[in-house]
LODOPA-23892 format. One record per residue: residue in one letter; z, y, x of N, C-alpha, C in turn. Coordinates in steps of 0.2 Angstrom, whole numbers, plus 5000, padded with zeros to 4 digits. Each point is the difference from the previous one (the first is absolute). Layout:
REM LODOPA-23892
AZYXZYXZYX/...
END
This chain:
REM LODOPA-23892
M565452585796499950015007499750065002/H500250045005499850065002499650005006/I499450025000499550005005499950065003/K500050015007499950065004499349995004/I499650054999499450005004499950065004/K499949995006499950065005499350025000/I499850074999499450025000499950065005/K499550005004500050065005499750064996/K500350055001499850064997500150065004/Q499550035003500050065005500549995005/G500149945003500449985005500749994998/E500149994993500749994998500049934996/I500649974999500049944997500350014993/A499749994995500250014993500249934997/T500550004996500249944997499950004992/L499749954997499949994993500449944998/D500250014994500349944997499549964996/D500249954996499549964997499750044994/T500350044997499850044994499550055002/D500150035006499650055002499349975003/Q500149945002499449965003499649994994/K500249974995499649994994499650064997/S500450055000499750074998499550025004/S500149995007499550025005499449964999/T500149935000499549955000499550024993/N500450014995499650014993499650065001/S500350055003499650075001499449995004/V500049965005499449995004499549964996/L500249954996499549964997499750044994/M500450054997499750044994499750065003/G500050015006499750065003500450074998/T500649994999500450064998500650015005/S500350065000500650015005500649984996/P500649985003500649994996500250064997/G500250004994500350054996499550044995/S499349975001499550044996499849964994/A500449944999499849964994500150044993/K499749994995500050034994500749994997/K500250054996500750004997499949964994/P500549954998499949964994500050044994/K499749984995500050034994500750004996/K500150064997500750004997500049964994/V500549964999500149954995500250044994/L499749994994500150044994500449954995/I500550034997500449964995499750014993/D499849954997499750004993500550034995/V499950044996500450034995500349954995/S499649954999500249954995500649955003/T500150015006500649965003500650035000/L500050074998500650045001500449994993/E500750015001500450004994500050074996/T500050004994500050064996500850014998/P500150074999499550055000499950025007/L499350035001499850025007500350065002/Y500150054995500250065001500850005000/K500350025005500849995001500350064998/G499750064999500350064998500350004993/V500550054999500350014994499650054996/L499849984994499650044995500450054996/S499850065000500350054996499849994992/V500450034996499850004993499350024998/G499850055004499350024999499549955002/A500149975006499649955002499949944996/I500649984997500049944995499650024994/K500150064997499650014994499350015002/Y499850035006499350005002499749935001/S500449955002499749945001499949964993/I500450024995499849974993499450034998/L499950075001499350034998499449975004/E500249985006499449975004499849934997/E500549964998499949944996499650014994/Q500250054996499650014994499350025002/K499950045005499350025002499649945002/L500349955004499749945002499849964994/Q500449994995499849974994499450034996/E500050065000499450044997499449985004/L500050015007499549985004499749935000/N500549964999499949925000499649995007/L500450025005499750005007500049935003/E499549985003500049935003499750015007/V500249955005499750005006499250005000/N499650035004499350015000499750054995/D500550034996499750054995499850065004/I499550044998499850065003500350064997/V500350045004500450064998499750075003/I500250054997499850075003500750045001/I500050035006500650045002499850075001/S500450045002499850075002499550015005/Q499650064999499550015005499449964998/D500049974994499449954998499949945005/R500649985003500049945004500049944995/V499649955003500049934996500349955004/G500449964997500349945004500049944995/V500149945004500149944997500749985000/V500349984995500749985000500149935004/R500450005005500149945004500849985000/Y500450044997500749995000500450044994/I500449964996500450044995500749975001/G500550045001500749975001500450055003/E500649975003500550035003499850025008/A500350055003499950015007500650025003/H500049985007500750015003500150085002/F499450045000500150075002500150054994/F500049984994500150044994500249974994/W500350034996500349974994499549994994/G500149964996499549994994499449965002/T499550004995499449965002499550045004/V499749975004499550035005499349964999/I499550045000499349975000499750005007/G499749955002499749995006499250004999/L499750055003499250014998499649995007/E499449974999499550005005499550054998/L500050065004499650064998499249985002/Q499650034996499349985000499650065003/K499449995002499550045003500350045006/N500050075000500250045006500750024999/S500449984995500750025000500449965005/K500450045003500549985005500749994998/G500349945002500649984998500550025005/K500649965000500550015005500249945004/N499749944998500249945003499549954999/S500249945001499549944999500449954995/G500450024996500449964996500749985002/H500250025006500749985002500350065003/I500750004999500450065002500649975003/D500250035006500649975004500049935001/G499449975001500049935002500049954994/I500050034994500049964993499350014997/K499749944999499450004997500049994993/Y499750054996499950004993499449974998/F499450025004499449984999499650015006/E499449985000499650015006499350034999/C499950055004499350044999499850035007/K499550035000499750035006500550065002/P500150025007500450055002499850074997/S500550044998500050064997499650004993/K500149944997499749994993500549994995/G500649985002500649994996500450064998/L500350004994500450054997500449984995/F500750025000500549994995500150064996/I500149994994500150064995500449984994/K500250054997500449984994499650004994/P500249964995499549994994499950064996/M500450055000499850064996499450045003/A499849985006499450045003499449964999/I500049954996499449964999499750004993/T499350005000499650004994499649945001/K500049964995499649935000499350024999/A499549985004499350014999499749964995/E499650024996499749964994499449965004/K500049944997499549955003499350024997/P499550005005499450024997499749954995/K499750024995499749964995499449965002/Q499949944999499549965002499450024996/K499450015003499450024997499749944996/K499850014994499749944996499350005001/T499749945001499349995000499650014994/I499650055000499650024994499349965000/K499949964995499349975000499550054998/T499449995002499450054999499849994992/P500150054996499950004993499249994999/N499949964994499350004998499850064996/R499450015000499750064997500250014992/S500049944997500150004993500750024998/N500549995004500750024999500350045005/S499650045004500350055005500450054997/N499850034994500450054997500749984998/S500049944997500749974998500449995006/N499849975006500449995006500250065003/T499650055000500250075003500650024996/N500050004993500550024996500749965002/K499949945001500649965001500350015007/S499550025005500350015006500450075001/K499850044995500450075000500649994996/N500149964995500550004996500749985004/P500049955004500649985004500350065004/E499650045003500250065003500450054996/G499750014994500350044995500649974997/R500049944999500749974998500550005005/R499949995007500550015005500250075000/K499650055000500250075000500550024994/S499849974994500450014994500749965000/E500049945004500649975001500550045004/M499750025006500450045005500350064996/S499650044996500250064997500649984995/T499949944997500549984995500749995004/R499949965005500649995004500450065003/K499650055002500250065002500450044995/D499750004994500350034994500649974998/N500049935000500649964999500650025004/A499850005007500550025005500350074999/N499650044999500250074998500550004994/L499849974995500449994994500749975001/L500049955004500649975002500550055004/K499750045004500450055004500350054996/S499650024995500250064996500649974995/L499949944998500549974996500649995003/N500049985007500649995004500350065001/R499650065001500350065001500450034993/E499749984995500350024994500649964998/Q500049945002500649964999500650025004/D499850025007500550025004500450074997/K499650044997500250064997500549984994/L499849954996500349994994500749965001/I500049975006500749965002500350035006/P500550054998500350035006500549965003/R500150015006500549965004500750014999/E500449955000500750014999500350025007/W500250065001500350025006500849995000/P500349995005500749995001500450074999/G499750054999500350075000499550054997/K500250065000499650064998499650035005/F499650044998499650045005500150084999/K499950045005500150074999499650034995/Q499449974999499550034995499749944997/K499850014993499649944997499449995003/A499650055002499450005004500049955006/E500650015003500149965006500049924999/Q500349994994500149934998499349974998/E499650044996499349984998499649995007/R500150045005499650005006500249935003/M500649995001500249935003499849944996/D499950014993499849954996499349985002/R499650055001499350005001499949965007/F500450025005500049975007500249935000/G500449984995500349935000500349985007/I500450055002500349985007500649954999/D500049965005500549945000500349995007/V500549975001500349985006499549965004/G499950035007499549975004499350035000/D499950054996499450045000500150055006/C499450025002499950055005499850074997/V500450055001499850074997499950055005/Q499650054998500050065005500450064997/L500450035004500450054998499750075000/S500450054998499750074999499850035007/K500249985005499850035007499649955004/G499749954996499549955003500349945003/E500750005001500349945003499949944995/R500049945003499949934996500749975001/A500149964994500749975000499949944995/V500449955001500149944996500650014995/V499949994994500550014995500449935000/M500750015002500449955001500549994994/F500150064996500550004995499850054995/I500149984993499950044995500650004995/G500450054999500550004995500550065001/V500650004997500550055000500549995006/T500150055004500549995005500650044999/N500549995004500750044999499950075002/N499450025001499950075002499550044996/S499749964995499450024996500250034993/K500649994998500250034994499649984994/G499849935000499749974994499250005001/L499850045005499350015001499749945004/V499449984999499649955004499950025007/Q500249965005499850025007499649945002/F499650025005499649955004500249995007/G500349945002500249995007499449985004/I499850035005499449995004500149995007/E499649965003500049995007499450035003/L500150055004499450045003499649965005/L499450015000499549975005499750055005/D499649975005499750045005500450045004/G500649985001500550035005500350064996/A499950024994500450054997500749994999/L500450055001500849995000500350024993/G500549964998500350014994500750025001/S500549994996500750025000500549955000/C499849944999500549944999499649935001/S500449954999499749935001500149974993/G500050034995500049974993500750014996/E500450045003500750004996500250084999/I500450014995500250064998500750004999/N500450045003500750004999500449945001/G499749965005500349935001499849954996/E499650014995499749954995499349985002/R499849945002499349985002499649984994/Y499450035000499549984995499449965003/F499950015006499449965003500250015008/E499649965004500150005007499350015004/C500150045005499450025004500350025007/E499650025004500250035007500450064999/E500450025005500450065000499550065000/K500150054996499750065000499249994997/R499949944997499449994997500050004992/G500650004997500150004993500150074997/E499850014994500250064996500049994993/F500450044996500050004993499650064997/I499549994996499750064997499949994993/Y499850064997499850004992499350005000/S499749994994499349984998499650065002/D500250065000499650065002499850005007/R500349965004499849995007499449955001/I499949964995499449955001499450034997/R499549995005499350034998499649954997/K499949945003499649944997500149945004/K499849944997500049945003499549995005/V500149975006499549995005500049935003/D499649985004500049945003500549995005/F500349945001500549995005499850015007/L499449975001499650005006499650075000/N500250055004499650065000499349995002/D500049975006499349985003500049925001/L499549974997500049935000499949985008/P500449965003499949985007499549955001/E499750005006499549945002500349985007/W499849935001500249975006499449965003/
END
């Protein structure tokens, strides 16, 4: 039923329908003018209700290998929700989320920053809620940027010693500290020993390459680097690239070549093929085939660890 009401307004006759009448009546009762009502809060979608994988983009070979390294890092950290971690600039945060994200590939860590540190959100991005915290205290970061904070040791209650055995108690209180220092020193020595043994083992077991190198020194250098497909390398002019292929091509005359996909907007000469034969795939003018003397060192796939 459509109701019309005539209202005198500066000598004119205005017509309201029933909807406008209700809005006008409510405005009078609430003491507000029509249209001044508060905007409804945006409804957030909980990340747990979404189908996986959350990230819909296609991962490159470098991103896939980096994701594997991230998982290894997470296993080493044994990270759990509510753990306290430290990130760059001595910022401290509490872990609130560990898992996938819709805005980036791989694993992402959601933190609630502590003290005066400022974040970039309140635990939700693009209407998707990963966790909840105060505004500008939430931050998402990659696992490689995290160091797990050590839990503070609980202070032991020390009973007041008797005069008769005060000296013996004093000696006992000093001994545990000495033992801890000794154990830490032993663990450090063992870690250094393992590293040196691993280095020696790497030298003793040369890699079986699919071809020859221009010089023997180059092969030894590549053995030390341990470069494999999916690794990110820095080239002689500072460019970064992902290794997509290692082997002999129809143009290398038996020498080992490295097929690379250039990063950071650098241009190459192909898309992964030589003389009509394809060895890997990448975007046009992003691929190139090089020899080992162009490779300077291995570097991280993510040049600067992003934050959201």
